[in-house]
C-alpha positions as CSV (number, residue, x, y, z in Angstrom):
1,M,102.0,-67.3,-73.4
2,K,104.5,-70.2,-73.4
3,E,105.6,-69.3,-76.8
4,L,106.2,-65.7,-75.7
5,F,108.4,-66.8,-72.8
6,A,110.2,-69.3,-75.0
7,Q,111.1,-66.5,-77.4
8,H,112.0,-64.0,-74.7
9,G,113.6,-66.1,-72.0
10,A,116.2,-63.5,-71.1
11,L,113.5,-60.9,-70.7
12,A,111.5,-63.3,-68.4
13,A,114.7,-63.9,-66.3
14,A,115.4,-60.2,-66.0
15,L,111.7,-59.6,-65.0
16,A,112.0,-62.3,-62.4
17,G,115.2,-60.7,-61.0
18,V,113.6,-57.3,-60.9
19,L,110.6,-58.7,-59.1
20,A,112.9,-60.5,-56.5
21,L,114.7,-57.2,-55.9
22,A,111.4,-55.4,-55.5
23,V,110.3,-57.9,-52.9
24,V,113.6,-57.5,-50.9
25,I,113.3,-53.7,-51.0
26,F,109.7,-53.9,-49.9
27,F,110.6,-56.1,-47.0
28,L,113.4,-53.8,-45.9
29,A,111.1,-50.8,-46.1
30,G,108.5,-52.5,-44.0
31,A,111.1,-53.5,-41.4
32,R,112.3,-49.9,-41.3
33,R,108.7,-48.6,-40.8
34,R,108.1,-51.1,-38.0
35,S,111.3,-50.1,-36.3
36,R,110.5,-46.4,-36.5
37,R,107.0,-47.1,-35.3
38,K,108.3,-48.9,-32.2
39,R,110.8,-46.2,-31.5
40,A,108.0,-43.6,-31.8
41,I,105.9,-45.5,-29.3
42,A,108.7,-45.6,-26.7
43,P,110.9,-42.6,-27.4
44,H,112.0,-42.4,-23.7
45,A,113.7,-45.8,-23.8
46,A,117.3,-45.4,-24.7
47,A,118.6,-48.2,-26.9
48,P,121.5,-50.0,-25.5
49,T,124.8,-49.9,-27.4
50,P,124.8,-53.0,-29.6
51,A,128.4,-52.9,-30.5
52,A,129.4,-55.6,-28.1
53,P,126.9,-58.3,-29.0
54,V,127.2,-57.6,-32.7
55,A,131.0,-57.5,-32.8
56,K,131.3,-61.2,-32.2
57,N,129.5,-62.1,-35.4
58,V,132.4,-61.2,-37.7
59,A,136.0,-62.3,-37.1
60,K,138.0,-59.6,-35.4
61,T,140.6,-58.4,-37.7
62,K,142.1,-54.9,-37.5
63,V,140.9,-53.1,-40.6
64,D,141.6,-49.5,-41.7
65,P,138.1,-47.9,-42.1
66,A,139.6,-45.2,-44.4
67,A,141.0,-47.9,-46.7
68,L,137.7,-49.8,-46.7
69,L,135.8,-46.6,-47.5
70,A,138.2,-45.9,-50.4
71,A,137.7,-49.5,-51.6
72,V,133.9,-49.1,-51.4
73,S,134.0,-45.9,-53.4
74,E,136.3,-47.5,-56.0
75,A,134.0,-50.5,-56.3
76,E,130.9,-48.4,-56.6
77,T,132.5,-46.2,-59.2
78,A,133.7,-49.1,-61.2
79,G,130.4,-50.9,-60.9
80,Q,132.0,-53.9,-59.2
81,R,128.7,-55.3,-57.8
82,D,130.3,-58.7,-56.8
83,R,132.9,-57.0,-54.6
84,L,130.5,-54.6,-52.8
85,P,128.6,-56.9,-50.4
86,G,131.8,-58.0,-48.6
87,L,133.1,-54.5,-48.5
88,Y,129.8,-53.2,-47.1
89,L,129.8,-55.9,-44.4
90,S,133.4,-55.1,-43.4
91,L,132.7,-51.4,-43.3
92,A,129.5,-52.0,-41.3
93,Q,131.6,-53.9,-38.7
94,C,134.0,-51.0,-38.5
95,R,131.1,-48.6,-38.0
96,L,129.8,-50.8,-35.2
97,D,133.2,-50.9,-33.5
98,E,133.2,-47.1,-33.6
99,G,129.6,-47.0,-32.1
100,D,127.9,-45.7,-35.2
101,C,124.9,-48.0,-35.3
102,A,122.8,-46.0,-37.7
103,Q,125.5,-46.0,-40.5
104,A,126.2,-49.6,-39.8
105,E,122.5,-50.4,-40.4
106,D,122.5,-48.6,-43.7
107,L,125.6,-50.4,-44.8
108,L,124.2,-53.8,-43.7
109,R,121.0,-53.1,-45.8
110,K,123.2,-52.3,-48.8
111,C,125.1,-55.4,-48.2
112,I,121.9,-57.5,-48.1
113,L,120.6,-56.0,-51.3
114,G,124.0,-56.5,-53.1
115,A,124.5,-60.0,-51.7
116,A,121.0,-61.1,-52.7
117,S,121.5,-60.0,-56.3
118,A,125.0,-61.3,-56.5
119,R,124.0,-64.6,-54.8
120,H,126.5,-64.2,-52.0
121,K,124.5,-66.2,-49.5
122,A,127.1,-66.4,-46.8
123,T,127.7,-62.6,-46.8
124,H,123.9,-62.1,-46.9
125,A,123.4,-64.4,-43.9
126,K,126.2,-62.7,-41.8
127,A,124.6,-59.3,-42.5
128,R,121.2,-60.6,-41.5
129,L,122.6,-61.8,-38.2
130,M,124.1,-58.4,-37.5
131,L,121.0,-56.6,-38.5
132,G,119.0,-58.9,-36.2
133,D,121.3,-58.2,-33.3
134,L,120.9,-54.4,-33.9
135,A,117.2,-54.7,-34.0
136,H,117.2,-56.8,-30.9
137,A,119.4,-54.3,-29.1
138,A,117.0,-51.6,-30.1
139,G,114.1,-53.5,-28.6
140,D,112.5,-54.8,-31.9
141,A,112.3,-58.5,-31.2
142,T,110.0,-59.2,-34.2
143,T,112.4,-57.7,-36.8
144,A,115.4,-59.4,-35.0
145,C,113.6,-62.7,-35.3
146,E,112.9,-62.2,-39.0
147,H,116.5,-61.4,-39.8
148,W,117.8,-64.3,-37.8
149,Q,115.3,-66.7,-39.4
150,I,116.4,-65.6,-42.9
151,A,120.1,-66.0,-41.9
152,R,119.3,-69.5,-40.5
153,A,117.6,-70.5,-43.8
154,L,120.6,-69.3,-45.8
155,F,123.0,-71.2,-43.6
156,H,120.8,-74.3,-44.2
157,E,120.9,-73.8,-48.0
158,L,124.7,-73.5,-47.8
159,K,124.9,-76.6,-45.7
160,Q,126.8,-74.7,-43.0
161,A,125.5,-76.8,-40.0
162,A,127.4,-75.0,-37.3
163,D,126.3,-71.5,-38.4
164,H,122.7,-72.8,-38.9
165,E,122.8,-74.2,-35.3
166,K,124.2,-70.9,-33.9
167,A,121.4,-69.0,-35.6
168,E,118.8,-71.4,-34.4
169,Q,120.1,-71.2,-30.8
170,R,120.1,-67.4,-31.0
171,M,116.4,-67.6,-32.1
172,L,115.5,-70.0,-29.3
173,R,117.4,-68.0,-26.7
174,N,115.5,-64.9,-27.6
175,G,112.0,-66.5,-27.8
176,C,111.7,-66.5,-31.6
177,P,109.4,-69.1,-33.2
178,T,111.6,-71.4,-35.2
179,D,108.7,-72.6,-37.4
180,W,107.7,-69.3,-38.9
181,V,106.8,-68.8,-42.5
182,L,107.6,-65.2,-43.4
183,T,104.6,-63.6,-45.0
184,D,105.1,-60.0,-44.1
185,F,106.3,-58.9,-47.6
């Protein structure tokens, strides 16, 4: 077995990457199912508009959504995977500012998938914080805590102490356990 991996190291690395991507996709699908299940249980409860709490996560800069959409389309067409996570994050913020939370969630999920595969940990962490805020505003505290915990861990890896502390304070403020080990994959 060792000889096989020694001969086909690139194949093993590619397999590991595909497996990691499958785990992320499986996690996101599970989070979406949990979110839908909770909404189905309490359909009469209207979700508050999360644009205000989420908007403070990303620096406020006036960005033209049409120009961002064009840049996303161009990057997708050209296969510029390194460029896409940041563009998705910026476009998600624009959608939140416009009050379109559903499209913002979809863009944030794309951002997370792209950021994870491109190893853009800071962008990944910011998207997790925003998704956590959206889940919390929709009444899904468990999913919110999961996203915040992943963001906190990424900030720790990046040695961004201030962002790590902010994520931890957000978790504590909202009653999230800070010693979780995520096993819901």
